[in-house]
C-alpha positions, -999 to 999 in steps of 0.1 A, spaced: 0 0 0 14 34 -10 3 70 -8 16 93 -35 18 130 -26 23 159 -50 24 197 -46 7 221 -70 33 248 -65 48 244 -100 14 247 -116 3 277 -96 28 302 -110 15 321 -141 43 313 -166 49 295 -199 66 267 -181 35 260 -159 13 260 -190 36 236 -207 35 213 -177 -3 214 -175 -4 203 -212 19 174 -205 -3 163 -175 -34 166 -196 -19 142 -221 -22 115 -195 -60 120 -190 -89 107 -210 -109 131 -233 -137 132 -208 -114 141 -179 -98 168 -201 -132 183 -208 -140 182 -171 -108 199 -163 -117 228 -186 -151 231 -170 -138 240 -135 -144 276 -126 -118 278 -98 -83 273 -111 -71 257 -78 -98 231 -80 -89 224 -117 -53 219 -108 -62 196 -79 -83 175 -102 -56 174 -129 -29 163 -106 -51 138 -88 -60 120 -120 -24 122 -132 -11 105 -101 -38 79 -104 -33 71 -141 5 71 -139 5 45 -111 -23 24 -125 -6 25 -159 26 12 -144 8 -16 -125 -13 -26 -156 15 -21 -181 -5 3 -203 -3 40 -211 -19 63 -185 -45 76 -209 -56 41 -216 -63 31 -180 -100 20 -181 -116 42 -155 -154 44 -153 -167 78 -143 -196 79 -118 -217 109 -111 -210 126 -77 -186 98 -69 -150 87 -74 -141 68 -106 -141 31 -107 -115 9 -123 -131 -15 -149 -142 -45 -128 -135 -68 -157 -98 -65 -151 -82 -96 -135 -62 -75 -111 -82 -59 -82 -69 -25 -73 -84 0 -48 -76 36 -48 -86 69 -31 -77 105 -40 -77 135 -16 -66 171 -19 -61 201 4 -49 234 -8 -16 229 -26 -14 192 -18 -29 162 -37 -26 126 -26 -35 93 -42 -35 60 -23 -34 27 -41 -37 -9 -27 -40 -44 -42 -47 -59 -7 -78 -41 5 -104 -15 -1 -92 19 11 -102 54 19 -79 84 22 -81 120 35 -55 147 38 -58 181 54 -33 210 56 -27 218 92 -36 255 95 -27 270 129 -43 303 119 -78 288 115 -104 292 141 -103 256 153 -127 263 182 -154 275 158 -148 245 135 -149 221 165 -181 236 178 -197 232 143 -185 196 136 -178 177 169 -205 158 188 -212 169 224 -189 144 241 -161 150 216 -164 187 220 -164 184 258 -131 165 255 -117 190 230 -123 219 254 -101 203 280 -71 202 257 -42 226 254 -41 246 220 -18 223 201 -34 192 215 -68 205 204 -55 212 169 -42 176 167 -74 162 180 -96 182 156 -76 172 125 -76 135 136 -113 136 139 -119 154 107 -97 132 86 -111 101 102 -146 110 92 -136 118 56 -114 86 51 -141 64 65 -168 80 43 -146 73 12 -141 37 22 -178 30 17 -176 -3 37 -169 -13 73 -135 -1 85 -111 -25 102 -79 -5 102 -75 32 107 -41 49 105 -32 85 113 0 98 96 17 131 92 39 146 66 67 156 66 79 131 91 94 144 124 116 161 134 101 185 108 68 202 117 40 183 101 22 202 73 -4 175 65 -27 154 86 -33 121 68 -59 94 76 -58 60 58 -88 37 63 -90 0 52 -116 -28 53 -87 -52 62 -65 -54 92 -32 -38 83 0 -43 103 22 -16 89 18 19 77 15 26 40 46 41 24 44 78 16 61 89 -16 64 125 -27 62 128 -65 77 158 -83 54 175 -107 
């Protein structure tokens, strides 16, 4: 099981090189995905979609030994794409994004769900907690010191999202961070699986 991470920084600068890079990434997508990319109103959301599908198609293409654009993904309205179930190899994947980060998890061992969130110390975590936590969780949150409260909130938030994306009963739940200590974590990561997992998935940062 692996989690591929990429930053959107190189695509966010208005330059000829970024436009050239965007075109090279689009070449890995299907015609329907390319059309969808051009329909996004917000440029950041368009870049997140582009890089997410690029990461997915690149890795699946390597695993299936086919060109990325030829990976048989089936689009589903208001849901993640599905890899053609007629394929002999069963592969589960999950894509998540937060600001300038995009992540794609892939597994051949279990169904998975992934969520990442940029840890923002400037956000009003108390207001977010009051809006999203249940009464008992909020009561516990209010007893914590500031940093502990931030950690608790992001663990809760990513847990809910990862389990939602899993779609089936969760048997393993892993909380990761990136970069790894001793650097200050920028991302809170939650990885959910319908199988018991004994070791953390590998995190691989991909240069775009």
